C-alpha positions as CSV (number, residue, x, y, z in Angstrom):
1,M,22.9,45.8,-50.3
2,I,24.2,44.9,-46.8
3,G,22.5,47.9,-45.3
4,A,19.3,46.6,-47.0
5,A,19.9,43.0,-45.7
6,K,20.5,44.0,-42.5
7,A,17.1,45.9,-42.2
8,L,15.6,42.9,-43.8
9,I,16.5,40.5,-41.2
10,L,15.6,42.5,-38.4
11,A,12.1,42.6,-40.2
12,G,11.9,38.9,-40.0
13,L,11.7,38.8,-43.7
14,S,13.7,36.9,-46.4
15,I,15.3,38.5,-49.4
16,R,14.3,35.6,-51.5
17,R,10.8,36.1,-50.6
18,I,10.6,39.5,-51.2
19,C,12.4,40.1,-54.7
20,A,11.0,38.9,-57.9
21,P,12.9,35.6,-58.8
22,R,14.6,36.7,-62.0
23,K,17.5,35.3,-63.4
24,R,19.7,38.4,-63.8
25,M,19.2,38.5,-59.6
26,R,20.0,35.3,-58.9
27,T,23.9,35.8,-58.0
28,K,23.1,38.8,-55.8
29,L,20.4,36.9,-54.3
30,N,22.7,34.3,-53.4
31,Y,25.3,36.5,-51.8
32,V,22.5,38.6,-49.9
33,W,21.4,34.9,-48.6
34,K,24.6,33.7,-47.5
35,L,25.3,37.1,-46.1
36,R,22.1,36.9,-44.1
37,L,22.8,33.8,-42.7
38,N,26.2,34.6,-41.6
39,L,24.7,37.7,-40.1
40,L,22.0,35.7,-38.0
41,A,24.8,33.3,-37.0
42,D,26.5,36.3,-35.5
43,S,23.8,37.7,-33.8
44,R,23.0,34.5,-32.0
45,R,26.5,34.2,-30.9
46,M,26.3,37.8,-29.7
47,A,23.0,37.5,-28.1
48,S,24.0,35.7,-24.9
49,N,26.3,39.4,-24.3
50,K,23.5,41.7,-24.6
51,V,20.8,42.9,-22.0
52,L,18.2,43.5,-24.8
53,T,17.6,40.8,-27.3
54,A,14.7,39.9,-29.6
55,S,13.6,37.5,-27.0
56,S,13.7,39.8,-24.2
57,I,12.2,43.2,-25.6
58,N,8.7,44.3,-25.4
59,P,6.9,41.8,-27.5
60,N,4.2,44.6,-28.7
61,V,7.3,45.8,-30.6
62,L,8.0,43.1,-32.7
63,T,4.6,42.5,-33.3
64,M,3.6,45.7,-34.4
65,Q,3.9,46.7,-38.4
66,Y,3.8,50.2,-40.2
67,A,3.3,49.5,-43.6
68,V,3.8,53.0,-44.8
69,R,7.3,52.5,-43.8
70,G,7.5,48.7,-44.2
71,P,9.8,46.5,-46.4
72,I,8.5,47.9,-49.9
73,V,10.0,51.0,-48.7
74,I,13.2,49.6,-47.3
75,R,13.7,48.1,-51.1
76,A,12.8,51.3,-52.6
77,N,15.5,53.1,-50.5
78,E,18.2,50.5,-51.6
79,L,17.2,50.9,-55.5
80,E,17.8,54.6,-55.0
81,K,21.4,54.0,-53.7
82,E,21.8,51.3,-56.7
83,L,20.9,53.9,-59.2
84,K,23.2,56.5,-57.7
85,K,25.9,54.0,-58.2
86,G,25.4,53.5,-61.4
87,D,23.2,50.3,-61.7
88,H,21.4,49.7,-64.8
89,K,17.7,49.5,-64.2
90,T,14.8,49.7,-66.4
91,F,14.2,53.1,-64.8
92,S,16.0,55.8,-63.9
93,T,14.2,57.2,-60.9
94,V,12.3,55.6,-58.1
95,I,8.7,57.2,-57.9
96,K,8.0,57.1,-54.2
97,A,4.0,57.4,-54.0
98,N,3.6,55.4,-50.7
99,I,3.5,58.3,-47.9
100,G,1.8,61.6,-48.2
101,D,5.1,64.0,-48.1
102,A,4.0,66.8,-50.2
103,H,7.2,69.0,-50.5
104,A,9.4,65.6,-51.2
105,M,6.9,65.4,-53.9
106,G,8.0,68.9,-55.5
107,Q,5.4,70.9,-53.7
108,R,7.1,74.3,-52.7
109,P,6.6,75.9,-49.5
110,I,4.1,78.7,-48.8
111,T,5.9,81.9,-48.8
112,F,4.0,83.4,-45.5
113,I,4.8,80.2,-43.6
114,R,8.4,80.2,-44.1
115,Q,9.0,84.0,-43.7
116,V,7.2,84.0,-40.4
117,L,9.6,80.8,-39.4
118,A,12.7,82.9,-40.7
119,C,11.8,86.0,-38.7
120,V,11.1,83.6,-35.3
121,S,14.4,81.7,-36.0
122,D,16.4,84.5,-36.5
123,P,14.9,87.8,-35.1
124,S,17.7,89.8,-36.7
125,L,16.2,89.2,-40.2
126,M,13.3,91.6,-38.8
127,S,15.6,94.8,-38.6
128,T,15.0,97.6,-41.0
129,D,18.3,97.9,-41.7
130,G,18.9,94.1,-42.7
131,P,19.6,92.9,-45.8
132,F,16.0,91.3,-45.8
133,S,12.8,93.0,-46.1
134,F,9.9,91.2,-45.1
135,P,6.3,92.5,-45.0
136,A,5.2,94.1,-42.3
137,D,2.6,91.5,-41.2
138,V,4.8,88.9,-41.3
139,V,7.4,91.2,-38.9
140,D,4.0,91.4,-36.7
141,H,3.0,88.0,-36.6
142,A,6.8,86.7,-35.5
143,K,7.2,89.5,-33.1
144,A,3.5,88.4,-31.4
145,I,4.9,84.8,-31.5
146,L,8.3,85.7,-29.7
147,D,6.5,88.2,-27.2
148,D,4.9,85.0,-25.8
149,C,8.1,82.6,-25.8
150,G,10.4,82.7,-23.0
151,G,13.5,85.0,-23.2
152,G,11.7,86.3,-26.4
153,S,13.3,83.0,-28.5
154,T,11.9,79.9,-30.1
155,G,15.1,78.0,-28.5
156,A,13.2,78.1,-25.0
157,Y,11.0,75.5,-23.8
158,S,7.4,76.4,-24.5
159,N,4.9,75.2,-21.8
160,S,4.0,71.4,-22.3
161,T,0.8,72.4,-23.5
162,G,2.0,74.9,-26.2
163,V,3.0,78.5,-26.5
164,D,-0.1,80.2,-24.8
165,I,-0.8,82.6,-27.9
166,I,-0.6,79.8,-30.5
167,R,-3.3,78.0,-28.4
168,K,-5.6,81.2,-28.4
169,H,-5.4,81.4,-32.2
170,V,-6.2,77.7,-32.7
171,A,-9.3,78.2,-30.2
172,E,-10.5,81.0,-32.4
173,Y,-9.8,79.4,-35.8
174,I,-11.9,76.2,-34.3
175,S,-14.6,78.8,-33.6
176,K,-14.7,80.5,-36.9
177,R,-14.5,77.0,-38.7
178,D,-17.4,75.6,-36.4
179,G,-19.6,78.9,-37.4
180,G,-19.3,80.4,-33.9
181,I,-19.2,77.4,-31.5
182,P,-17.3,78.4,-28.6
183,C,-13.4,77.1,-28.1
184,D,-11.6,77.4,-24.9
185,P,-8.2,77.6,-25.7
186,E,-7.6,75.6,-22.5
187,D,-8.9,72.4,-24.1
188,V,-6.5,72.6,-26.8
189,I,-3.0,71.1,-26.7
190,L,-0.4,71.3,-29.2
191,S,1.9,68.6,-30.1
192,G,4.6,67.3,-32.7
193,G,2.2,66.7,-35.2
194,A,-1.0,65.1,-35.4
195,S,0.8,61.7,-34.7
196,E,1.9,62.4,-31.3
197,S,-1.6,63.8,-29.9
198,I,-3.3,60.3,-31.3
199,R,-0.5,58.2,-29.7
200,N,-0.8,60.3,-26.3
201,V,-4.9,60.4,-26.2
202,L,-4.5,56.2,-27.1
203,K,-2.4,55.6,-24.0
204,L,-5.2,56.7,-21.6
205,F,-7.0,53.4,-22.7
206,I,-3.9,51.3,-21.5
207,N,-5.3,49.3,-18.5
208,R,-2.8,46.3,-17.4
209,D,-5.0,45.5,-14.1
210,S,-8.1,44.5,-16.4
211,S,-8.9,41.1,-17.3
212,K,-9.6,42.2,-20.9
213,K,-7.9,44.6,-23.2
214,T,-9.3,47.8,-24.1
215,G,-10.8,47.7,-27.7
216,I,-10.3,50.4,-30.2
217,M,-12.9,50.6,-32.9
218,I,-10.8,51.4,-36.5
219,P,-11.9,51.6,-39.8
220,I,-10.9,49.1,-42.2
221,P,-8.7,50.2,-44.4
222,Q,-7.3,52.4,-41.9
223,Y,-4.0,54.6,-41.3
224,P,-1.3,52.1,-40.1
225,L,-0.8,54.6,-37.4
226,Y,-3.6,53.0,-35.3
227,S,-2.9,49.4,-36.0
228,A,0.9,50.0,-35.1
229,S,0.1,52.0,-31.9
230,I,-2.6,49.7,-30.7
231,E,-0.4,46.7,-30.9
232,E,2.5,48.3,-29.2
233,F,0.0,49.6,-26.4
234,N,-1.6,46.1,-26.1
235,L,-4.7,47.3,-26.9
236,G,-7.4,45.4,-28.8
237,Q,-7.9,46.4,-32.6
238,V,-11.6,46.2,-33.6
239,G,-12.1,46.7,-37.3
240,Y,-15.4,48.4,-38.7
241,F,-15.5,47.8,-42.6
242,L,-16.1,50.9,-44.9
243,D,-18.5,50.2,-47.8
244,E,-16.3,49.9,-51.1
245,E,-19.4,49.7,-53.1
246,A,-20.7,52.9,-51.5
247,G,-17.9,55.2,-51.8
248,W,-16.1,54.1,-48.8
249,G,-19.0,55.3,-46.8
250,L,-20.4,53.2,-43.2
251,N,-23.7,52.4,-42.1
252,E,-24.7,51.5,-38.7
253,A,-25.4,47.9,-39.1
254,E,-21.6,47.6,-39.8
255,L,-20.6,49.1,-36.7
256,E,-23.3,47.6,-34.6
257,R,-22.0,44.2,-36.2
258,S,-17.8,45.3,-35.2
259,L,-18.8,46.0,-31.6
260,K,-21.1,42.9,-31.0
261,E,-18.3,40.6,-32.4
262,A,-15.8,42.5,-30.0
263,K,-13.8,40.4,-28.0
264,Y,-12.4,43.6,-26.3
265,D,-13.8,45.7,-23.5
266,V,-14.4,48.3,-26.0
267,K,-14.2,52.3,-24.9
268,A,-13.4,54.4,-28.2
269,I,-14.0,54.6,-31.7
270,V,-11.4,56.3,-34.6
271,I,-12.8,58.0,-37.2
272,I,-10.6,59.3,-40.6
273,N,-12.6,62.1,-42.3
274,P,-11.5,62.7,-44.9
275,G,-10.2,59.3,-45.4
276,N,-6.8,57.6,-45.5
277,P,-6.2,55.7,-47.7
278,T,-9.6,55.6,-48.9
279,G,-10.2,59.6,-50.0
280,Q,-13.9,59.6,-49.0
281,V,-15.4,62.6,-47.3
282,L,-18.3,61.6,-44.8
283,S,-21.2,63.3,-45.7
284,R,-23.1,65.1,-42.3
285,E,-25.6,62.1,-42.2
286,N,-22.9,59.6,-42.2
287,I,-21.2,61.7,-39.0
288,E,-24.8,61.8,-37.4
289,V,-24.8,58.2,-37.6
290,I,-21.3,57.8,-35.8
291,V,-22.1,60.1,-32.9
292,R,-25.4,58.3,-32.1
293,F,-23.8,55.2,-32.2
294,A,-21.0,56.8,-29.9
295,Q,-23.5,58.2,-27.6
296,K,-25.4,54.9,-27.6
297,H,-22.7,52.7,-26.8
298,N,-21.0,55.4,-24.2
299,L,-17.8,55.5,-26.6
300,F,-14.6,57.7,-26.9
301,V,-14.6,59.4,-30.3
302,L,-11.0,60.0,-31.7
303,A,-11.5,62.2,-35.0
304,D,-8.8,62.3,-37.3
305,E,-9.5,65.4,-39.2
306,V,-6.1,66.1,-40.5
307,Y,-7.5,66.4,-44.3
308,Q,-9.8,69.1,-43.5
309,D,-8.7,71.4,-46.0
310,N,-8.3,68.8,-48.9
311,V,-11.8,68.2,-50.2
312,Y,-12.1,68.4,-53.9
313,A,-15.6,66.5,-55.0
314,A,-18.4,68.3,-56.1
315,G,-21.0,68.2,-53.4
316,S,-18.6,67.0,-50.8
317,A,-18.0,69.6,-47.8
318,F,-16.0,68.8,-44.7
319,H,-18.0,68.8,-41.3
320,S,-16.2,68.5,-38.0
321,F,-17.2,66.2,-35.0
322,K,-17.5,68.8,-32.7
323,K,-20.1,71.0,-35.0
324,V,-22.2,68.1,-35.6
325,A,-22.6,66.8,-31.9
326,S,-23.0,70.2,-30.9
327,E,-25.8,71.0,-33.5
328,M,-27.2,67.8,-32.5
329,G,-27.9,68.9,-29.3
330,A,-28.3,67.0,-25.6
331,P,-27.4,64.2,-25.3
332,F,-25.2,64.0,-28.5
333,N,-23.4,67.1,-27.5
334,K,-22.0,65.5,-24.4
335,I,-19.7,62.8,-25.9
336,E,-16.5,62.6,-25.0
337,L,-14.4,63.5,-28.0
338,A,-10.9,64.4,-29.3
339,S,-10.2,65.9,-32.6
340,F,-7.2,66.3,-34.5
341,H,-5.2,68.4,-36.9
342,S,-2.0,68.6,-38.5
343,V,0.3,70.9,-40.6
344,S,1.6,67.9,-42.5
345,K,-1.2,67.9,-45.0
346,G,-4.0,70.6,-46.2
347,Y,-2.2,73.2,-48.5
348,M,0.8,73.3,-46.6
349,G,2.4,70.0,-46.6
350,E,4.9,70.7,-43.8
351,C,5.4,67.0,-42.7
352,G,9.0,68.1,-41.1
353,M,7.8,70.8,-39.2
354,R,5.7,68.5,-37.0
355,G,3.1,70.7,-35.7
356,G,-0.3,69.6,-34.7
357,Y,-3.0,69.9,-31.9
358,V,-5.8,68.0,-30.2
359,E,-8.6,69.9,-28.8
360,F,-11.0,68.2,-26.2
361,L,-14.5,68.0,-25.8
362,N,-16.2,66.9,-22.6
363,L,-13.0,65.4,-21.2
364,D,-13.2,64.5,-17.5
365,P,-11.3,67.5,-15.6
366,E,-9.4,64.7,-13.5
367,V,-8.5,62.9,-16.8
368,Y,-7.3,66.4,-18.1
369,V,-5.0,66.7,-15.3
370,Q,-3.4,63.5,-15.8
371,F,-3.0,63.9,-19.5
372,K,-1.2,67.0,-19.1
373,K,1.1,65.5,-16.6
374,M,1.9,62.7,-19.0
375,I,2.9,65.1,-21.6
376,S,4.9,67.2,-19.3
377,A,7.4,64.2,-19.2
378,K,8.4,65.1,-22.7
379,L,8.5,68.7,-21.9
380,C,6.9,70.7,-25.1
381,S,6.7,69.8,-28.8
382,T,9.0,71.8,-31.1
383,V,8.4,75.3,-30.8
384,L,9.0,76.0,-34.5
385,G,6.3,73.3,-35.3
386,Q,3.9,75.1,-33.1
387,V,4.8,78.1,-34.9
388,V,3.8,76.7,-38.7
389,I,0.4,75.8,-36.5
390,D,-0.1,79.6,-35.8
391,T,0.6,80.6,-39.5
392,V,-2.3,78.2,-40.4
393,V,-5.0,78.9,-38.3
394,N,-3.9,82.6,-38.2
395,P,-3.1,83.4,-41.7
396,P,-3.0,87.0,-43.6
397,K,-5.9,88.7,-43.7
398,P,-7.7,90.6,-46.5
399,G,-6.0,93.9,-46.9
400,E,-2.8,92.7,-45.2
401,P,0.7,92.6,-47.5
402,S,1.1,89.0,-47.3
403,Y,-2.8,88.0,-48.5
404,D,-2.7,88.0,-52.0
405,L,0.1,86.0,-52.5
406,W,-0.8,83.7,-49.7
407,K,-4.2,83.2,-51.1
408,R,-2.5,82.4,-54.5
409,E,-0.2,79.8,-53.5
410,R,-2.9,78.1,-51.3
411,D,-5.4,78.4,-54.0
412,D,-2.8,77.3,-56.4
413,V,-2.1,74.1,-54.4
414,L,-5.6,72.7,-53.8
415,A,-6.6,73.2,-57.4
416,S,-3.6,71.3,-58.4
417,L,-4.5,68.5,-55.9
418,K,-8.2,68.6,-57.3
419,Q,-7.2,68.2,-60.4
420,R,-4.7,65.2,-59.7
421,A,-7.3,63.7,-57.8
422,T,-9.9,63.5,-60.8
423,L,-7.0,62.7,-63.2
424,V,-5.8,59.4,-60.7
425,R,-9.1,58.0,-60.7
426,E,-10.0,58.2,-64.2
427,A,-6.4,56.8,-65.1
428,Y,-6.3,53.8,-62.7
429,G,-10.3,53.1,-63.5
430,A,-9.5,52.9,-67.3
431,I,-6.8,50.0,-66.9
432,E,-8.5,46.8,-67.2
433,G,-8.3,45.1,-63.9
434,I,-8.2,48.0,-62.0
435,T,-11.1,49.5,-60.1
436,C,-11.0,53.0,-58.1
437,N,-13.4,55.0,-56.5
438,P,-13.6,58.9,-56.8
439,V,-10.9,60.3,-54.6
440,Q,-13.4,63.3,-52.8
441,G,-10.8,64.1,-50.8
442,A,-7.4,63.8,-48.5
443,M,-4.4,62.9,-50.7
444,Y,-4.7,59.3,-51.9
445,A,-6.5,56.6,-54.1
446,F,-7.0,53.1,-52.9
447,P,-7.6,51.3,-56.2
448,R,-8.6,47.9,-56.3
449,I,-6.6,45.1,-58.2
450,H,-8.4,42.1,-59.8
451,L,-5.6,39.7,-59.7
452,P,-5.8,36.8,-61.6
453,P,-6.2,33.6,-59.7
454,K,-2.7,32.4,-61.0
455,A,-1.0,35.4,-59.5
456,V,-2.7,34.7,-56.1
457,Q,-1.1,31.0,-56.5
458,K,2.2,32.4,-57.4
459,A,2.3,34.8,-54.7
460,E,1.1,32.2,-51.9
461,S,3.8,29.7,-53.1
462,L,6.3,32.3,-52.3
463,G,4.7,32.9,-48.9
464,Q,3.7,36.4,-49.7
465,K,0.1,38.2,-49.5
466,P,-0.9,38.8,-53.1
467,D,-0.7,42.7,-53.2
468,F,2.4,42.8,-51.5
469,Y,3.8,40.5,-54.3
470,Y,2.0,42.9,-57.0
471,A,3.7,45.7,-55.2
472,M,7.1,44.4,-55.1
473,R,7.2,43.5,-58.5
474,L,5.9,47.0,-59.5
475,L,9.0,48.7,-57.6
476,E,11.4,46.1,-58.9
477,E,10.0,46.6,-62.5
478,A,9.0,49.7,-63.0
479,G,10.3,52.1,-60.1
480,I,7.2,53.0,-58.5
481,C,6.5,52.6,-54.5
482,I,3.3,51.8,-53.1
483,V,2.1,50.4,-50.4
484,P,-0.4,46.9,-50.5
485,G,-3.8,47.1,-49.2
486,S,-2.8,44.6,-46.7
487,G,-0.9,46.7,-44.6
488,F,-4.3,49.0,-44.3
489,G,-6.8,46.0,-43.9
490,Q,-9.0,45.2,-46.5
491,R,-11.9,42.5,-47.0
492,D,-10.9,39.0,-47.4
493,G,-10.4,38.0,-50.7
494,T,-9.9,41.6,-52.0
495,Y,-6.7,43.3,-53.1
496,H,-5.8,46.9,-53.2
497,F,-2.8,49.1,-53.1
498,R,-2.6,53.0,-51.7
499,T,-1.1,55.9,-54.1
500,T,-0.7,59.2,-53.5
501,I,-1.8,61.8,-55.8
502,L,1.2,64.1,-54.5
503,P,3.4,63.9,-57.6
504,Q,3.7,67.2,-59.6
505,P,2.1,66.9,-63.2
506,A,5.1,65.8,-65.2
507,L,5.9,63.0,-62.5
508,F,2.3,61.9,-62.2
509,K,2.1,61.5,-66.0
510,E,5.2,59.4,-65.8
511,M,4.2,57.3,-63.0
512,L,1.3,56.5,-64.8
513,D,2.7,55.5,-67.8
514,R,5.0,53.4,-66.2
515,F,2.3,52.0,-64.1
516,S,0.2,50.9,-67.1
517,K,2.8,49.3,-69.0
518,F,3.8,47.4,-65.8
519,H,0.3,46.2,-65.2
520,K,-0.6,45.0,-68.5
521,K,2.6,43.0,-68.2
522,F,1.8,41.6,-65.1
523,M,-1.7,40.5,-66.0
524,A,-0.4,39.1,-69.8
525,E,1.9,36.8,-67.8
526,F,-0.9,35.4,-65.2
527,K,-4.0,35.7,-67.9
């Protein structure tokens, strides 16, 4: 428990306020409470000797929150350690439905991606005399990338903007995706996942000399990367609500309300499509509304499009912001836009490889020069992550040796995700006290919990948000790790949680069974 206690102390949280008050935990909690007091006393005694203390570090680091890896996840990790030690629980495993990590939940890697990675990592594997035999298109793909790497090795730095041939392939992919609309490779920058590019673009809006913070409009609910980064960079968060009753869509009136009531100098708007955590897919009409709104108010658009391959619902389709704005014509095709994609999602699920890109549209040339200067301080993103991007935007083609296997593996992953998207909505929607919108895309559901007033009162008496209290009880009693809706933002008086659709079928069924039993017991307790 010592590791968890330290982590929770740093988060400024009380173990007593997090753990469900149950008799069989009192001895352990009393021990942890005493340990916490001792550690706090020790830290105060030592603080005078430290250059960096909690009172001297960047205050925005203290106030930023990242719910996806917050205190509930810290407790989940501790529970896993307790299970390994043989501690008795009412469950044998912790099911982590808190984060969109496909491989951690049992998804197998795409063969073509891993074969190309193997060859660029160890070129000797491509030898015809070696113990391995890779398809000819895998070898050709790897050689083309290595020919553009310094010294013919992925161990060399790339340009700060990325390996040139991979940027070229990304541009070709974007143009093909958007029906032939041109894409200049010079407008593409490769990065360590989409998150790195998103944070780099947000940094451009920091202006410490202004009397007003720069405001960034973000959807509510939103992905905590945005709220955390906005807080860390001392920008201003301006939330606009998605409409739960309309399948998490949005309307212009809500955008106008949000902008009018903002107390910051609003410069940009973030769109997540398909949605995280809400799983909606914006219609073309919705995108046109946003483009008109951005053009009208001269706002920079950050289009988070990392789930563009994850569209499941009949009648839904992915439309890129670049394509829609371009087809709308002047003046809408002149909006400033940054669009992001990643290898972490889609059918690939290669989260740990950290590959992504940003494409800029209509960025001021002088600003672009400064952006490239800024990212050059980090030298380059991981080259192996760049290689994975290449396998995604330049996959096997019909007739090539790897095509049939690649297509079968990709289609199987997407079909399975589509099946689970339907199942999760039906399963949660059938439970009394929960409503859940259809999961049209992405990898998550965002069900609403209709908590009894007594449960809300209980949570508030412990100084906790009601959905946090529910989620911690679910973890402690059923071994399921989810993220409370309060970590993403929600309308006052409503309570939600985000859960992934990633667990493989057998684990998925077990998770739903555990959840249903817990929820019925919880609701009965506070009826």
